[in-house]
N, C-alpha and C positions, 0 to 999 in steps of 0.2 A: 147180773152184770155181764156185759159183753166180755167173752173170754180174752179177746185181744186187748181190750182196755185193762183188764185185770193183769195180764202179762206185762204190758207196758208200765203199769203202776208199780208192779213188783221189781221190774228192772231198774226203774228210776230210783226207787227206794234203796235198792242194793248199791247203786252208784253213789247216791247222796250220803249213804252211810260210810262211804270210803272203802268198800270191800275190794274193789278192783284196782285201787291205786297202788298198793305196795308192789315192789318189784318181785317179791316172792310169789305173790298171787299170779302176776302176769306170767312169770316163768313156769309156774305149775300148769297154767292153762296151755301154754305153748308145748310143754313136754307131753301133756295129755293129747294134744292134737297130733304130735309126732307119733305117739303110740297108736292112735286111731289109724294113721296111714300105714304103719308097719303091720299091725295086727290084722288089718282087713284088706291087704293088698290084693289077694285073689278075688275077694268079694267086689272090690272096686273095679278090678280089671274085667270081671264078668259083667258088671253093670255097664261099663263103657262099651263092651262088645255088644251087649243087648241094645243099647240106645243108638250107637253110632257105628257099629261093626268095626270097632277099633281092635287091632291085634294087641296082645299083651305088650309087645315091644313099643308100639305106637302109644299105648296108654302110659307106659313108663316115661318115655322121653318127652311127651307133650303135656303130661299132667302130673303123674305121681312124683317123679323125681324132682320136678320143679317145685312142687309143694313142700317136699321134704327139705330141699335146699333152703327155702324161705324160712322154715321153722328153725333149722340149724343156724342160719345167719342171725336171726332175731335173738336166739338164745345166747349166742356168742357175744353179741354187741348190745344187749339190752341195757346194761348198766351205763355204757358210754352214751347211748342214745338218750337216756333219761337225764343225764347230767345237764345242769344249767350251762348255757353257751355264753361265754364272756362277750361283751360288746364294747367297741371302742368308745372312749370318752374324749371330750375336748378339755381345754384348759379351765373352762367354767365349771366343769363337773369332775375334775381330775381326782378329787378326794372322795367321790361317790363310787358306788358299785353298780355298774350297768350290766345287765345280762338278760338272756332270753330263757324263759322257763317253758318246757314242753308239758302242757296240761291236756289230759283227755277231754274230748268234747262232752262225753257223758253216754248217751244212748244213741247208737248209730245204726243205720239200716244198710244192708248189703243185698242188692238184687243182682242175680247172676243170669247171664244168657245161657243158651243150650249148646253152643258150639264147642265150648271147653267147660263142661259142667262142673268138674272138680277144680281145675286150675283157677277159673274165674270166680269161684266161690271161696276157696280156701286161701288163696294168696292174699286177697284183701283182708280176710279174716285174721291172718297172722298179724298184719299191721295194726288192725283195730284192737286186738287183744294185747299186743305188745305196748300199745299206747295207753292201755288202762281203761278201755271203754267197755260198757255192756253192749251186746250186739244182738240185733234182730237179723237173722239170715233168711233170705227168700231164694232158695235154689230154683232153677228153671223147672217149671211144670211139664215142659216138653220132653226133656230127657228123664223119663219116669223112673227108670231103674236106678240111675244115680241119685235122683231126688229121694227115692225110697231108702237108700242106704244112709244118706245124710240125715233124713228125718228120723229114722228108727235107731241107727247105730251111733252116730256122732254124739247125741245128747248123753249117752252113757259115759262118755269120756270127759266132757266139759262140765263145768259148774253150771247148774240149772238156772243161775241168774243171768247166764250169758246167751245161750242160743234159743231162738224160737223160730221154727221153720214153718212158714205158711205155704199155701198152695193157691194157684189160680188155674182154672181149667181152660185150656185152649188147644184145639186140635186142627188149627188152620195152616200150620207151617208147610206141610207137604203140598197142599193145594196152592198156596201162595207161590212156592218155588216152581211148581209145575206150570203155573200160569206164566212165569217169566220166560219159559222156554219158547213162548210164542214171539218173543222179541227177536228182531233180526232174523238170521238164518243159522240153523244148527250145522256146524262144520264137523264137529266130533261129539260123540255121545248122544244125549237126548233121551235114552231109554229110562223108563221109570217103572216101579212096581209098588202100587199103592198098599198092597197087603204087607209089604216089608218096609214101607215108607222109604224106599230106595230111589235115588236119582243118580244115574251114571255121571261121572265127571264129564262136563259138557263145555264146549267152546262155541260161543255165538259170534258170528261175523255180520257185517253190514248192519251194525247196530246204530240207531239214531240217538242223539243226545237226549231227546225228549221221551224216549221209551221208558216204561216202568223199571226195567232192569238197571237203568242209569239214574234212577231217582230215589232209590232206597238202599239200605244195607241188604246185601243178598243173604249172608249167613247160609251158604249152601255151595255145592260143587259146580257152580256156574261161572264161567269166565267170559264176559262180553269184551269184544275187541272193536275199538274204533280206530280208523286210519287217519293219520294226519300227514301233512306234507313236510313238516320241519320241526326241529326242536322248539323253536319259538312258538309255533302253533300249539305244540303239546303243553308247554308251560302256560300259555295263555288260556288253554282249555282248563287246566287245573286251577288257575287263579281266578277264573270266572265263577267257580263254584265254592261252596262252603269248604272249609279246610278239612281234609280227610284225617281219620284216625292214624292211618299209616300210608306211606308213599314209598314205592320201590322203584328204583331206576336200574335198568340192566343195559350195559353198553360195553363194547370193547374199548371205548374211549373214556379215559378218566375225566377228560374235560367235559364230556356230556353229563356224566354223573355229578360232577361238581357244580355244573350249571343248574341242574335240577335241585340240588341241595341249597344253593345260594339264592335262587330266584323263586322258591316256593316255600310254603309253610305247611307243616303237618304235625300230628301228634308224635309220630316216630318216623324214622327214615332208614331205609336199607339200600345200600349201593351194591349191586350185584349179589344180593343176599335177600333171603326171604325173612320169615319170622324168627330166625335163630336168635335175634336179639332178646327174645323173650326168655332165653335160658340164662341171661346175665342179670342177677339181682343188683349189679352195680349200675344198671341203666334203668331209668324210670319208664313206665308204660302209662300213657294217658293221652287224652285228646286236647284239642285247642279249639275254642269257639264252639260251633255246633257239634263237633265230634266228642265233646266231653269237657269236664272240669276236673282238676286234680290229677294226681299221678300216684302210682304205687309200684311195688317190688322193693324188697330189701328195706333200707332205711327210709326210702321215699314213702312206703306204706305207713310207717310209724309217724312220719312228719304229716302226712295227709290227715291222719286221724288224731292229730295233736293240735291244740291251740298254742301257738307260739306267743307267749305272754311277755310283753316288753316290761322290764323291771329296772328301776333306778332307786337305789337306797342311799340315803345321806345320813351321816352320823351327827346326832345333836351336839355332841361335844365339840364339833368343828363349826358350829353355826356362826360363830363370830367371823370366821374366814369367808363365809358365804354372803356376808352383808352386801358385797359388791353387786350381788344379783338383784337387790331390791331397790325400789324407788324410795326417796327421790334420787335422781341421778345427776351428779355433777358433770361438768364437761369432761373431767378426767376419767370418771367411771364410765361414761358413755364410750370414750375412746377404748378403754380397756375391754369393755364387754364386746364391742364390735370386733376388736382384734381377736378376743378369745373364741368368739363364735365363727370367725372367718375360716374358710377352708384351708388357708395357708398356715394357720396355727397348728402346732403339733398335736397329735392325738396319742393318748396313752391307754393301754388296756388296764 
């Protein structure tokens, strides 16, 4: 039997048996993930230094602390997130109970990129585990040191029905990025070292909209600059293209920033600020349209990996009072039903 098919079968069996649904199991998995981060901090910092030349401080503020905060937030709020959410009723259903139940999807797949190999692997994992799912994890094969830690160490902490870490071999990222340096003209940087897979922070100017660097996600230290004559032209340029995952507006004028916010659409928006919003689990991270589907961070991760099941329960002992709902309808009952369903009738929780 294919080992992947066998793994998927075992994960589905574990979920169908209800193993991951109890709050106690979810909390235990989250606490184990927290221990993994604490026990292996130095190992993870070393891996990020090897893959991306990140300092220990940079690793902490852009990856490890953010992951730890997500675990802590989920543990503090797990019971509240799992509770049924009451929904408003109308006069026709005022004796019934309407609510939304958060159900795990079952078996979910998380594929991570290499630019934040821990953050973008473990933050969605927190939400998936908190929501009661079994998880197949696919860390980036490009950030090999981080992948090795996740593949060899993380499974020792989590229940083996949850993680399975696969690999895809791909060595083309450095060559792809170096090829982008041929776009426009290098104003700053441009140096590269293939033996270290290093490309210096680079600014490209005189870039054309049709060039490759403007047609794909860069995922590297390359900043292309295009000149426009006005704010309107900049907004038109953004709106002609697919909606970006993030949009940042920098200006001394608050009116300019507000115009960018109001007249464009993007997954996330930063006004005179970079990606610091990623440190806030109170804000969702996610794309729109071609830049992605769904959102995560904090409770948003829980909701993304949960099926929000609409529920309405009626009590059989009150069935006689519900007869107004059923045909045949007299003129009087038609008037009552129309009024009860109308938006101007009162709603009760």
